[in-house]
C-alpha positions in Angstrom: -10.6 -5.8 17.8 -10.6 -6.5 14.4 -14.2 -6.0 12.7 -14.3 -6.8 8.8 -16.0 -4.7 6.4 -15.3 -6.4 3.0 -12.8 -7.9 1.0 -10.9 -4.9 -0.9 -8.9 -6.9 -3.6 -7.2 -10.1 -4.6 -3.8 -10.1 -6.5 -3.8 -12.9 -9.2 -0.2 -13.5 -10.7 0.1 -14.5 -14.6 2.4 -15.4 -17.2 -0.6 -14.0 -19.6 -0.7 -10.7 -18.3 -2.6 -8.6 -20.9 -4.6 -11.8 -22.2 -6.1 -12.0 -18.5 -6.9 -8.3 -18.1 -8.8 -8.4 -21.2 -10.7 -11.3 -20.0 -11.6 -9.8 -16.8 -12.7 -6.5 -18.7 -14.0 -8.2 -21.9 -16.0 -11.0 -20.4 -16.3 -10.1 -16.9 -17.0 -6.7 -17.1 -14.3 -5.4 -14.8 -13.0 -1.5 -15.8 -9.0 -0.8 -15.9 -8.8 1.5 -13.2 -5.0 1.8 -13.1 -1.4 0.4 -14.3 1.8 0.5 -13.7 4.9 0.6 -15.7 5.5 -2.8 -17.5 8.8 -3.0 -15.3 6.5 -3.3 -12.3 3.7 -5.1 -14.1 0.6 -4.4 -11.9 -3.1 -3.6 -13.3 -5.7 -3.1 -11.1 -9.3 -3.9 -12.6 -12.5 -2.2 -10.7 -15.0 -4.9 -9.8 -17.9 -3.1 -8.2 -16.7 -2.1 -4.6 -13.5 -4.0 -5.0 -10.3 -4.3 -7.1 -8.9 -7.5 -8.8 -5.0 -7.0 -9.2 -3.4 -8.9 -12.4 0.5 -9.0 -11.8 2.7 -10.0 -14.4 5.2 -12.7 -13.1 7.7 -11.1 -15.3 7.6 -7.8 -13.6 8.9 -6.4 -10.0 5.9 -7.5 -8.5 5.4 -10.8 -9.7 8.8 -12.1 -9.7 8.9 -11.6 -5.7 5.9 -14.3 -5.8 8.1 -17.1 -7.4 7.7 -19.1 -10.5 4.6 -18.7 -13.0 1.6 -20.2 -11.6 1.9 -24.0 -11.6 1.8 -26.9 -8.9 4.9 -24.9 -7.4 3.9 -21.5 -7.9 0.9 -19.7 -6.7 -1.3 -17.7 -9.0 -3.0 -16.2 -5.9 -0.6 -13.6 -4.4 -2.5 -12.0 -1.2 -6.1 -10.8 -0.4 -6.7 -7.5 1.3 -9.3 -7.2 3.9 -10.9 -3.8 4.5 -11.4 -3.4 8.3 -13.0 -0.8 10.5 -10.7 1.7 11.4 -8.5 0.9 14.6 -5.2 2.7 16.1 -2.2 1.2 14.0 0.0 0.6 17.2 -2.9 -0.8 18.8 -3.7 -3.1 16.1 -0.1 -4.1 15.5 0.2 -5.2 19.2 -3.0 -7.3 19.2 -1.8 -8.9 16.3 1.7 -9.4 17.8 0.2 -10.7 21.1 -1.7 -13.6 19.2 1.7 -14.7 17.7 1.1 -13.1 14.3 4.3 -11.7 12.5 3.3 -8.4 10.8 5.5 -5.8 8.8 4.7 -2.2 9.6 1.9 -0.1 8.0 2.6 1.5 4.9 0.5 3.8 2.3 -1.1 1.5 -0.6 -3.7 1.9 -3.1 -6.6 -0.2 -2.7 -10.4 -0.3 -3.6 -11.2 2.4 -1.4 -8.0 4.7 -3.0 -5.1 5.3 -0.9 -4.9 3.7 2.9 -2.5 2.5 5.5 -2.4 -1.2 5.3 -0.2 -4.0 7.0 0.8 -7.3 5.6 0.7 -10.5 7.7 0.6 -14.6 7.3 -2.2 -16.7 8.6 -1.6 -19.9 10.0 -1.6 -21.4 6.5 0.9 -19.4 5.3 -1.4 -17.4 3.1 -0.6 -13.6 2.8 -3.3 -11.2 4.4 -3.3 -7.3 4.1 -5.3 -5.5 6.3 -6.8 -2.1 5.3 -7.3 0.1 7.9 -10.0 1.9 7.2 
């Protein structure tokens, strides 16, 4: 049922928000594509066909992920896997039939623009976002 196409984006959490953006842009050649308000704390960097999202742990998004990256706090929030388009209800039912707890689909911005995505946890507790399209 699920046919992966590419990794859409990864999300990195940091307490060195501007420095990490500068590193990925100035050193690794990424380009700042979008940035939210300081309160939200999200920068989306273009890396070819994919995005690298930088999340400030002091912003709204970052606070949801716990403490700053360390042995007790993760720096990778989640990754997004772009899949071949499939009906939302059928995909959600398939995942639930396989014991996967999922949220509802929402419109979210990724490497291919705005699209419908759903979050789930893998068996090791990692957060995976599926981009349907």
